[in-house]
N, C-alpha and C positions, 0 to 999 in steps of 0.2 A: 220471702215474698212469693206468693203463688199468683201467676197472671195467666189469663187466657187470651189467645189470639184467634180471631175469626176474620173471614173476608168473603166478599162476593156472595152475599146472601141471595140476591136476585129474587126478591119477592116470594121466597119459599119459607113461609112461617112455620110449617111443620118441621122442616129440616132445622130451622133456627131454634125451635123449642128443644129439639133433640140435642143439639150441640150445647145449648146453654145448660140443660140438665146435666149433661156429662161433665162439663167444666165445673159447675157448682158442686157436684157430688165429689169432685176431686180437690176441692178446696180453693178454687179460684174466686177471689173476692174482687179483683179488678179484671175486667174484660175489655179488650180493645178490638174494634172492628175496623178493617182497612178499606171500607167503602164498598160501593156498588150494592146498596141495599135493595134497589129496584131493578126493573128490566127483566125480561124473559118469563118470570114467574107470575102466578095468578093472584097473589095476595099482597100487593104493595102497601095498602093502608094498614093491614094487620101487622105486617112486618115492621113498619116504622113505629107503630104503637107499642109493639113488644120491646123494641130497642130502647124506646124512651122510658117505658115502665121499668126496665131492668137497669137503667142508667149506664148503658154501655157507652164507652168513649169511642166516638166515630171520627173517621176522616172522610172527606168527600171523594167519591168514586167518579169514574168517567160517565157512567149511566146516570148517576145522581146529578152531575153537572148539567147534562143535556136536558134534564127535566127542570132543574132549578133556574137556569139562566138562559135568557133569550139568545145571547151571543153564541152559546154552545149549541143551541138548536139550529143555528145557521151554518154549522160546520158541514163539510162535504159529506154526502151520504156514504154509508159503509155497505160492503157486500153482505149478503146473508139476511138473517131474520131479526137482527138486533134492533134496527130502526123501527121496524114494524111493531115490535113488542113495546117499544117506548111510546109510539103513537097511541097505542091502547092504554098504556099507563097514564099518559097525560089526560085521557078522558075520564079515568076513574079515580085518580089520586086527589084526595081532599086538599084544599088550599092550605089548611093549617100545616099539613105535612110538607107541602112545597116550600112554605116559608121556613120551616125547620131545616130543610135541606140547604137552603141558602146560607144558613148560619154555620154550617160545618166547615172546619178548617181543612186545608189541603194536607197538612201533616200535624202530628202530635209528638210531644216529648213527654216521656214518663221517667221520672227518677226512680231507680231501683237500687237495692244493695250492691248489685254487680256493676252498676254504672248506668248511664243514660240509655234508654230505649227510644229509638226514632222510628215512627210508624207513618206510613202513607200508602196510598193505593198504587200509583204508577211510579212517579218520581217525587222528589222533594218539592218540586215546583209545579208539576202538571200531572193531574190524574189520568190524562190520555196517553202519556208516554209509558215506557217500560223500564224497569231497573233489572239489568241482567246480573243475577247473583251467581252465575256460573262462569264469570270471567276469570282470568288467571289470578293467582294469589296476590301479585303486586297491585293489579287494578282493583281487586277487592279491598285490599288494605287501604288504598286511596279513597275508596268509598266510605269506609269507617272514619277516616281522617276528615274528609270533607263534611260528613254529617255529624261529626263530633259525638260519636256514640259508641257503645260497646255491643249493643244489640240492634240490628237493622232488620226491620220487618216491612216487607212489601207484598202486595197482592197482585191481582189482575190476571194471572196466568191460569188460574183454576187447577193448578197442579201443585201439590205440596212439595216443599223443598227445604232442606236443612243443610247448613254448611258451617263448620267451625274453622277458625283461623287463629293465629296468635293475637290478632287485633280484636276478635270478638266472635259473635255468633250472628249469622245471617239466616233468616227464616221466612218462608212463604207458607202460610197455613193452608193453602189450597182454597177450595170453595165450599161454603156451607150448602148453598142451594143448587149448584150445578157443577159438581165435581167432574173433572175430565181426566182422571188418572187411571181409568179402566175399571173402576169398582164403584158402584153406586153407594151413596151415603153422604153424611154431613162431615166435612173435614174441619179439623181444628188443631191448634197447637197449645200445649200446656207447658208453662215455663216455671220452674222452681229456681228462684234467683237468690243466691247467697252472696256474701261479700267476695268470696274467692272463686266461685264457679256458678254456672247456670246449667241446669238439667232440663232438656227439652224433650217432650214426648209428643210425637205426631199421632193424632188420633182420627178415627173415622167412626161416626155413630150411625147405626141403622135407623131408618124411619120408614113410614109407609109411602114408598115411592109410587106405588100404583095409585094411591088416592090423589097425590099431587099431580101425576100425569093425567088422571081423569079430569081434574079441575082445569088444567092447562087447555085441554081439548074442549071442555065444556064452555070455556070463555072465548073460544074461537082463536086462541093463540096457536102458533105454528106447531104442527105435530112433531117436527124434528126435535123441538125442545122437550116434549113429553118423552120421546124415545131416549134422549140424552140423559134425562133425569133417571130413567130406569136402568140404563146401560152403564152409566159412568163414563161415557164417551160419546162423540157425535156418531150418528149412523153413517155407515160407509157411503151410502148414496149421497149424503149431505157433504161429505168430504170431497167427493168427486165433482159435484155440481156447484159447490160453493154456497148452497142454501142451508147454512148451518151456523152454529155459534162457535166457530173456531176463532183463533186469534186473527185470522185474515178475513173473517166473516162478520166482524163487528162486535166481537166479544171484548168487553173492557171492564 
């Protein structure tokens, strides 16, 4: 079985198309997205349309939840530019797409030849939380046991991560639309799942980051997001003043 993993698209349909082309070209017939389809980027409607057209299995992300549900909108404000981009998203997102976001599950289970894959954005119960895949081996083993899976896939950090243990494989595919690992591009993970083993390839696909950055600025969205898309990290000034899409600045 060949399965693709993506996460944190953040309304960047150009990056999404690049990642999907790369995964399809490498044989992925099933693709799972770990949420945060919207927020930050300039193309929320087009992004959701593409996800639906491609029949991607999705989970609810933190940004998706804040758009879809009134209770999430009343959550305490976050530092940085995240909430400002969501306000713009609310103004332009078509109601049919808001209704579709409301139907997304917080987590998904996919049965594979290697065993069950458990996928979610933040944690099994809450897209706004974080799952730390870098915990000690005993704690990681307990995560596999609690989630009753052999492949654990979590998003939200925007930084790709892969770890193998005796209990299974833990993977964060990074971010399609706003990668923050120091290199611009659309992150993804490709899994070849057999009965006895799983081979994981962490990939990054190039796309026209300048065109996306232009659209971000043209729509009046924060310029630091445009810079981050082109740099693959938050600008240094944003890191210092908190006006950016870092984990502490409202990125989810």
